[in-house]
PLY file of the C-alpha trace (Angstrom):
ply
format ascii 1.0
element vertex 464
property float x
property float y
property float z
element edge 463
property int vertex1
property int vertex2
end_header
59.22 -22.01 81.84
62.92 -22.66 81.28
65.09 -20.67 78.91
66.07 -22.46 75.71
69.15 -22.27 73.57
66.94 -22.30 70.47
63.26 -21.53 69.89
61.83 -22.72 66.57
58.49 -21.29 65.45
56.85 -23.77 63.10
56.97 -27.58 62.99
56.98 -27.93 59.19
59.91 -29.21 57.10
62.05 -26.11 57.77
61.54 -26.27 61.53
62.02 -30.04 61.76
65.21 -30.04 59.70
66.66 -27.18 61.74
65.90 -29.12 64.92
67.50 -32.19 63.34
70.78 -30.28 63.07
70.55 -29.06 66.66
69.28 -32.14 68.51
71.65 -33.41 71.17
73.72 -30.24 70.94
71.32 -27.60 72.27
68.11 -27.23 74.27
65.51 -26.82 71.53
61.82 -25.91 71.71
59.52 -26.17 68.68
56.30 -24.13 68.91
53.38 -24.67 66.51
49.80 -23.45 66.46
48.60 -26.88 65.29
48.45 -30.37 66.75
50.81 -33.28 67.06
51.06 -35.53 64.03
49.00 -38.29 65.69
46.18 -35.86 66.43
46.10 -34.37 62.95
43.22 -35.98 61.14
41.66 -35.24 57.78
38.74 -37.03 56.03
41.14 -37.30 53.07
42.82 -40.26 54.75
39.65 -42.34 54.65
37.59 -40.97 51.78
40.08 -39.42 49.39
38.21 -36.11 49.80
39.13 -33.32 52.19
36.33 -31.04 53.27
38.89 -28.34 54.01
37.60 -27.64 57.52
39.88 -25.66 59.76
39.51 -28.21 62.56
41.06 -31.01 60.50
44.48 -29.39 60.87
45.42 -29.69 57.22
47.57 -26.55 57.19
49.13 -26.50 60.68
50.73 -28.90 63.13
53.77 -31.15 63.22
54.91 -31.75 59.66
53.28 -28.57 58.35
51.03 -28.51 55.30
53.31 -31.11 53.71
51.91 -33.79 56.02
48.70 -33.83 54.00
50.27 -32.91 50.67
51.01 -35.24 47.80
54.38 -35.78 49.43
56.42 -35.46 46.25
60.09 -34.61 46.76
61.47 -32.72 43.76
65.16 -33.51 43.92
66.56 -30.39 42.26
67.87 -27.24 44.00
66.31 -24.91 41.41
62.73 -26.22 41.64
60.67 -24.86 44.53
63.30 -22.21 45.22
66.92 -21.44 44.35
69.31 -23.03 46.81
72.38 -21.99 44.81
71.37 -18.34 45.20
70.61 -18.72 48.92
73.76 -20.58 49.92
75.98 -19.07 47.22
77.22 -22.46 46.03
75.57 -24.62 43.37
77.42 -27.75 44.49
76.26 -27.20 48.07
72.71 -26.77 46.77
72.82 -30.21 45.16
74.38 -31.68 48.31
71.52 -30.28 50.41
68.95 -31.88 48.12
70.63 -35.27 48.47
70.93 -34.80 52.23
67.25 -33.91 52.67
66.29 -36.92 50.59
68.44 -39.19 52.77
66.74 -37.95 55.94
63.27 -38.63 54.54
64.45 -42.11 53.52
65.75 -42.67 57.04
62.30 -41.94 58.47
60.42 -44.17 56.05
60.01 -42.51 52.66
59.56 -45.15 49.91
62.84 -46.17 48.24
61.41 -45.97 44.70
62.79 -43.06 42.68
60.86 -41.72 39.71
63.11 -40.85 36.80
62.31 -41.37 33.16
64.42 -43.13 30.58
66.83 -40.87 28.71
65.12 -41.44 25.35
61.66 -40.69 26.78
62.86 -37.49 28.43
64.58 -36.26 25.28
61.44 -36.92 23.22
59.28 -35.04 25.73
61.71 -32.12 25.75
61.58 -32.07 21.94
57.77 -32.05 21.84
57.62 -29.30 24.44
60.12 -27.13 22.61
58.23 -27.51 19.34
55.10 -26.24 21.10
56.89 -23.26 22.67
57.19 -24.77 26.14
59.98 -26.23 28.23
59.98 -29.55 30.06
62.15 -29.58 33.21
63.75 -32.94 33.97
63.55 -33.89 37.66
64.28 -36.96 39.77
61.36 -37.38 42.17
60.39 -39.40 45.21
56.70 -39.86 46.04
55.85 -40.30 49.71
52.07 -40.05 49.25
49.54 -38.13 51.32
48.64 -41.29 53.26
52.27 -42.24 53.99
53.60 -38.77 54.82
52.00 -38.88 58.25
53.96 -41.99 59.32
57.22 -40.48 58.01
56.64 -37.30 60.03
55.65 -39.39 63.06
59.02 -41.16 62.93
60.81 -37.82 62.48
58.99 -36.28 65.47
59.65 -39.31 67.66
63.38 -39.19 66.92
63.58 -35.48 67.75
61.74 -36.04 71.03
64.06 -38.92 71.92
67.00 -36.54 71.45
65.52 -34.02 73.90
63.72 -31.64 71.55
60.61 -30.19 73.25
57.35 -29.46 71.43
54.81 -26.84 72.51
51.72 -27.30 70.33
48.30 -25.67 70.03
50.14 -22.45 70.82
50.23 -19.17 68.92
53.38 -17.07 68.78
52.00 -13.55 69.10
55.26 -11.63 68.78
59.02 -11.79 69.13
60.89 -10.09 71.96
63.54 -7.69 70.65
65.79 -5.66 72.95
68.84 -3.66 71.88
68.63 -4.99 68.32
68.74 -8.61 69.51
65.99 -11.21 69.62
65.60 -12.54 73.16
62.60 -14.84 72.73
58.92 -14.94 71.81
55.53 -14.03 73.21
53.13 -16.98 73.14
49.43 -17.43 73.75
47.47 -20.61 74.41
44.75 -21.86 76.71
46.94 -20.88 79.67
47.08 -17.26 78.49
50.00 -15.12 77.34
53.59 -15.64 78.45
57.22 -15.17 77.45
59.58 -17.88 76.31
63.20 -16.84 76.37
65.82 -18.15 73.96
69.38 -17.38 72.91
68.45 -17.84 69.25
65.06 -17.85 67.57
64.15 -19.36 64.19
60.93 -18.29 62.47
59.70 -21.00 60.10
55.89 -20.77 60.17
55.29 -22.11 56.64
53.09 -20.73 53.91
50.10 -20.42 56.23
52.17 -18.02 58.36
53.02 -15.60 55.54
50.65 -12.86 56.73
51.89 -13.21 60.32
55.50 -12.97 59.13
54.69 -9.78 57.27
53.29 -8.26 60.46
56.46 -9.20 62.36
58.64 -7.77 59.59
56.81 -4.43 59.61
56.58 -4.14 63.40
60.28 -4.79 64.03
61.77 -3.24 60.90
63.28 -6.48 59.61
64.88 -6.04 56.20
62.69 -7.69 53.54
61.06 -7.18 50.16
57.79 -8.32 48.63
58.15 -11.46 46.51
56.06 -12.45 43.53
53.09 -14.79 43.81
51.48 -17.37 41.54
47.78 -17.17 40.68
45.89 -19.77 38.70
43.68 -22.83 38.71
43.71 -26.52 39.57
43.24 -28.51 36.36
41.54 -31.94 36.42
41.64 -34.32 33.46
41.15 -38.07 32.93
44.24 -39.86 34.22
44.60 -41.64 30.88
45.38 -38.26 29.29
48.32 -37.67 31.64
49.52 -41.26 32.12
52.09 -41.18 29.28
53.66 -38.09 30.88
53.45 -39.10 34.55
55.13 -42.39 33.68
58.15 -40.33 32.61
57.95 -37.84 35.51
55.44 -38.25 38.30
55.17 -34.49 38.81
56.10 -33.09 35.38
57.17 -29.45 35.23
56.35 -27.46 32.08
57.36 -23.80 31.78
55.57 -21.57 29.26
55.90 -17.95 28.10
52.58 -16.63 26.84
52.62 -14.76 23.52
49.94 -12.23 24.38
51.50 -10.81 27.55
54.91 -12.51 27.71
53.96 -13.82 31.16
55.52 -16.86 32.82
53.16 -19.78 33.46
53.92 -23.27 34.74
52.51 -26.58 35.85
52.91 -27.49 39.50
52.01 -30.29 41.92
50.65 -32.98 39.62
48.63 -35.64 41.43
48.46 -38.84 39.42
45.06 -40.57 39.90
44.53 -38.01 42.68
41.91 -35.79 44.25
41.24 -32.05 44.25
40.79 -30.70 47.78
39.65 -27.48 49.38
41.87 -25.44 51.67
40.46 -22.96 54.17
42.44 -19.81 54.93
41.64 -16.76 57.00
38.97 -14.97 54.96
38.95 -17.11 51.82
39.09 -20.63 50.43
41.45 -22.12 47.87
42.13 -25.43 46.17
44.99 -27.88 46.07
45.58 -31.48 45.04
46.39 -34.72 46.84
47.27 -38.20 45.73
47.30 -41.31 47.88
49.41 -44.44 47.74
46.47 -46.67 48.63
43.47 -44.96 47.04
43.15 -43.84 43.42
40.69 -41.82 41.36
40.17 -41.95 37.60
41.52 -38.41 37.25
44.84 -36.63 37.44
45.07 -33.01 38.58
47.74 -30.32 38.50
48.06 -26.62 39.19
48.48 -24.21 36.29
49.89 -20.97 37.66
50.76 -17.52 36.31
53.55 -15.61 38.05
52.71 -12.08 39.20
55.21 -9.38 40.18
54.14 -5.89 41.25
56.13 -2.65 41.23
55.59 0.79 42.72
53.26 2.08 43.95
51.53 -1.25 44.67
54.14 -3.82 45.72
52.22 -5.92 48.26
51.69 -9.11 46.27
50.29 -10.94 49.31
47.51 -8.37 49.70
46.83 -8.50 45.97
46.61 -12.29 45.99
44.31 -12.26 49.00
41.99 -9.80 47.26
41.76 -12.09 44.22
41.11 -15.11 46.44
38.47 -13.25 48.47
36.65 -12.18 45.29
36.63 -15.78 44.04
35.34 -16.94 47.42
32.58 -14.32 47.32
31.50 -15.36 43.82
31.58 -19.01 44.92
29.45 -18.36 47.99
32.23 -19.48 50.30
33.24 -22.41 48.09
35.83 -22.81 45.33
34.65 -22.19 41.77
34.51 -24.96 39.18
34.23 -24.44 35.42
34.56 -26.53 32.30
37.38 -25.45 29.99
34.90 -25.23 27.12
32.66 -22.89 29.10
35.60 -20.64 30.00
36.63 -20.47 26.34
33.09 -19.54 25.30
32.69 -16.90 28.00
29.84 -18.59 29.82
29.50 -19.86 33.36
29.29 -23.57 34.09
26.14 -24.99 35.67
25.51 -28.10 37.73
23.71 -29.57 34.74
26.80 -29.20 32.53
29.09 -30.43 35.30
26.99 -33.57 35.88
26.89 -34.35 32.14
30.62 -33.69 31.76
32.98 -36.43 30.58
35.31 -35.64 33.49
33.65 -36.07 36.87
34.86 -33.77 39.63
36.62 -35.30 42.64
35.83 -32.26 44.81
32.09 -31.81 45.33
32.05 -28.89 47.75
32.26 -26.36 44.91
30.16 -23.79 43.06
29.83 -23.94 39.26
30.53 -20.49 37.88
32.69 -18.28 35.70
36.33 -18.13 36.74
36.90 -15.09 34.52
34.69 -13.06 36.89
37.09 -13.85 39.75
40.56 -13.90 38.24
42.00 -10.82 36.49
41.47 -10.79 32.70
45.19 -10.99 32.01
45.60 -14.12 34.13
42.50 -15.73 32.61
43.87 -15.17 29.11
47.26 -16.56 30.19
45.55 -19.70 31.52
43.59 -20.29 28.32
46.60 -19.69 26.08
48.95 -21.68 28.27
46.69 -24.72 28.51
46.09 -24.69 24.75
49.86 -24.61 24.23
50.25 -27.46 26.72
47.60 -29.37 24.75
50.07 -29.56 21.86
52.40 -31.53 24.15
49.71 -33.47 26.05
46.68 -33.88 23.73
43.42 -33.62 25.63
44.60 -31.33 28.42
42.65 -28.36 27.02
39.55 -30.26 25.88
36.11 -28.78 26.55
35.51 -31.33 29.34
38.64 -30.43 31.31
37.69 -29.09 34.74
39.20 -25.94 36.25
38.97 -25.08 39.96
39.75 -21.64 41.35
41.43 -20.07 43.11
44.79 -21.75 43.45
47.20 -19.15 44.75
50.71 -19.72 46.01
51.76 -17.04 48.48
55.50 -16.79 48.93
55.45 -14.21 51.66
57.89 -11.35 51.90
61.43 -12.36 50.97
63.33 -11.72 54.18
66.94 -10.64 53.75
69.36 -13.09 55.38
73.08 -13.71 55.51
74.73 -17.04 54.65
73.69 -18.39 58.06
70.01 -17.46 57.51
70.25 -14.72 60.14
68.16 -11.58 59.66
68.95 -7.92 60.27
67.99 -8.55 63.91
70.76 -10.38 65.73
69.96 -13.93 66.90
66.82 -14.03 64.75
66.91 -16.59 61.95
64.33 -17.51 59.32
63.72 -20.42 56.93
61.12 -21.99 54.67
58.07 -20.83 52.78
56.89 -18.33 55.41
60.09 -16.34 54.97
59.81 -16.31 51.18
62.90 -18.51 50.85
61.31 -21.68 49.47
58.26 -23.04 47.67
58.36 -26.78 48.27
59.22 -29.45 50.81
62.84 -30.06 49.75
63.82 -26.39 49.57
62.03 -25.59 52.84
63.85 -28.45 54.56
67.17 -27.34 53.04
66.81 -23.76 54.30
65.94 -25.20 57.72
69.15 -27.23 57.70
71.12 -24.12 56.69
69.53 -22.21 59.57
70.44 -25.05 61.93
74.08 -24.81 60.82
74.01 -21.04 61.26
72.58 -21.30 64.77
75.22 -23.88 65.76
77.91 -21.47 64.59
76.26 -18.63 66.52
76.12 -20.70 69.69
79.60 -22.14 69.15
78.38 -25.72 69.23
79.43 -26.87 65.74
0 1
1 2
2 3
3 4
4 5
5 6
6 7
7 8
8 9
9 10
10 11
11 12
12 13
13 14
14 15
15 16
16 17
17 18
18 19
19 20
20 21
21 22
22 23
23 24
24 25
25 26
26 27
27 28
28 29
29 30
30 31
31 32
32 33
33 34
34 35
35 36
36 37
37 38
38 39
39 40
40 41
41 42
42 43
43 44
44 45
45 46
46 47
47 48
48 49
49 50
50 51
51 52
52 53
53 54
54 55
55 56
56 57
57 58
58 59
59 60
60 61
61 62
62 63
63 64
64 65
65 66
66 67
67 68
68 69
69 70
70 71
71 72
72 73
73 74
74 75
75 76
76 77
77 78
78 79
79 80
80 81
81 82
82 83
83 84
84 85
85 86
86 87
87 88
88 89
89 90
90 91
91 92
92 93
93 94
94 95
95 96
96 97
97 98
98 99
99 100
100 101
101 102
102 103
103 104
104 105
105 106
106 107
107 108
108 109
109 110
110 111
111 112
112 113
113 114
114 115
115 116
116 117
117 118
118 119
119 120
120 121
121 122
122 123
123 124
124 125
125 126
126 127
127 128
128 129
129 130
130 131
131 132
132 133
133 134
134 135
135 136
136 137
137 138
138 139
139 140
140 141
141 142
142 143
143 144
144 145
145 146
146 147
147 148
148 149
149 150
150 151
151 152
152 153
153 154
154 155
155 156
156 157
157 158
158 159
159 160
160 161
161 162
162 163
163 164
164 165
165 166
166 167
167 168
168 169
169 170
170 171
171 172
172 173
173 174
174 175
175 176
176 177
177 178
178 179
179 180
180 181
181 182
182 183
183 184
184 185
185 186
186 187
187 188
188 189
189 190
190 191
191 192
192 193
193 194
194 195
195 196
196 197
197 198
198 199
199 200
200 201
201 202
202 203
203 204
204 205
205 206
206 207
207 208
208 209
209 210
210 211
211 212
212 213
213 214
214 215
215 216
216 217
217 218
218 219
219 220
220 221
221 222
222 223
223 224
224 225
225 226
226 227
227 228
228 229
229 230
230 231
231 232
232 233
233 234
234 235
235 236
236 237
237 238
238 239
239 240
240 241
241 242
242 243
243 244
244 245
245 246
246 247
247 248
248 249
249 250
250 251
251 252
252 253
253 254
254 255
255 256
256 257
257 258
258 259
259 260
260 261
261 262
262 263
263 264
264 265
265 266
266 267
267 268
268 269
269 270
270 271
271 272
272 273
273 274
274 275
275 276
276 277
277 278
278 279
279 280
280 281
281 282
282 283
283 284
284 285
285 286
286 287
287 288
288 289
289 290
290 291
291 292
292 293
293 294
294 295
295 296
296 297
297 298
298 299
299 300
300 301
301 302
302 303
303 304
304 305
305 306
306 307
307 308
308 309
309 310
310 311
311 312
312 313
313 314
314 315
315 316
316 317
317 318
318 319
319 320
320 321
321 322
322 323
323 324
324 325
325 326
326 327
327 328
328 329
329 330
330 331
331 332
332 333
333 334
334 335
335 336
336 337
337 338
338 339
339 340
340 341
341 342
342 343
343 344
344 345
345 346
346 347
347 348
348 349
349 350
350 351
351 352
352 353
353 354
354 355
355 356
356 357
357 358
358 359
359 360
360 361
361 362
362 363
363 364
364 365
365 366
366 367
367 368
368 369
369 370
370 371
371 372
372 373
373 374
374 375
375 376
376 377
377 378
378 379
379 380
380 381
381 382
382 383
383 384
384 385
385 386
386 387
387 388
388 389
389 390
390 391
391 392
392 393
393 394
394 395
395 396
396 397
397 398
398 399
399 400
400 401
401 402
402 403
403 404
404 405
405 406
406 407
407 408
408 409
409 410
410 411
411 412
412 413
413 414
414 415
415 416
416 417
417 418
418 419
419 420
420 421
421 422
422 423
423 424
424 425
425 426
426 427
427 428
428 429
429 430
430 431
431 432
432 433
433 434
434 435
435 436
436 437
437 438
438 439
439 440
440 441
441 442
442 443
443 444
444 445
445 446
446 447
447 448
448 449
449 450
450 451
451 452
452 453
453 454
454 455
455 456
456 457
457 458
458 459
459 460
460 461
461 462
462 463
């Protein structure tokens, strides 16, 4: 196998955007444990429901988890990360957002931009403030779970046409470090283990690679710190309840401080007329939401998340989050839990009888009715109840008894790896980007950090 100028681990937004900066200027290899975009199939595309099986490739492969996500681009540098902090320049952060958007448009993202009228936004901000919440104004572009695949296909094809190589269905077992410099990676696939040498290596494995990144950090002494995580539920309500809000912002962001514990809670990833789906991880299951351009449900779903930070002596938020998710999976018999809001408030578990008679019908059927408060910590459960009741003052009906809650929804942000302005780590020639490095939490920010890494690698190689 030939030596490459650049090895990129991970074919998600961060990896693709880094390769986009390097194509035609360097010999680039992208390695991913998943499949090519054409081979990535999920029942969601045909039925609107994902069974969450590992074989469907929903989390890995070209395009990353975003290929089967709602495909909403939040066009702000301070949502889904903090680009101003990372690049040290607020103006550059905004420029990166616009640049990432332009690339997605080039490869086929819909031209429609979701942005509410000024009067509507001001009224929503006023209502939120009066309820003790904050509405964050965002311009958004919706690709759609069913259109994202074609956009990524065009992106991949362009990279290949410019000489970028892809090595798929391949695990990166380790990195090769000699004399404080990264020299390449150790891979394993059906052909066995082997070395791939590279002048520079970029690790961008996405959220699914957070645990693997932590192992690499510990093994090689890479400078990093544990980042916070978000733990919560996926909320499902009749679309008619959310329609007045999603017409203003397709993926509305509400930030709330709870009175009881002074914890930070927020809405995330709203799927208008969408579907709740199951995600399968190593050792536990979780939930997420999708929405399609060409198939609609009668419901709208969104995540409601509570931010968790840990201090000494227990700082490993990833391990803590996994333990919560594993407990929920155990209680659910290997399936996500579902509970009516009214049952959670009354301290009783939901049953199939109550679920079937419920006003809101669940879009995910592979679930177990139960008591979410037995799985999530008491503090987080109380934050969820209080936060949703506060949100109900802004969006009447959100916290009704018939509202459905699915658990667990946990956002792992991995260890925050220390990098310089070029996204280079404490190991020379080793760069990182995206969710797996704890530097982003959405598509736009992941892509932006990938572009920054691409610039840094060009400077390192002297090919600017």
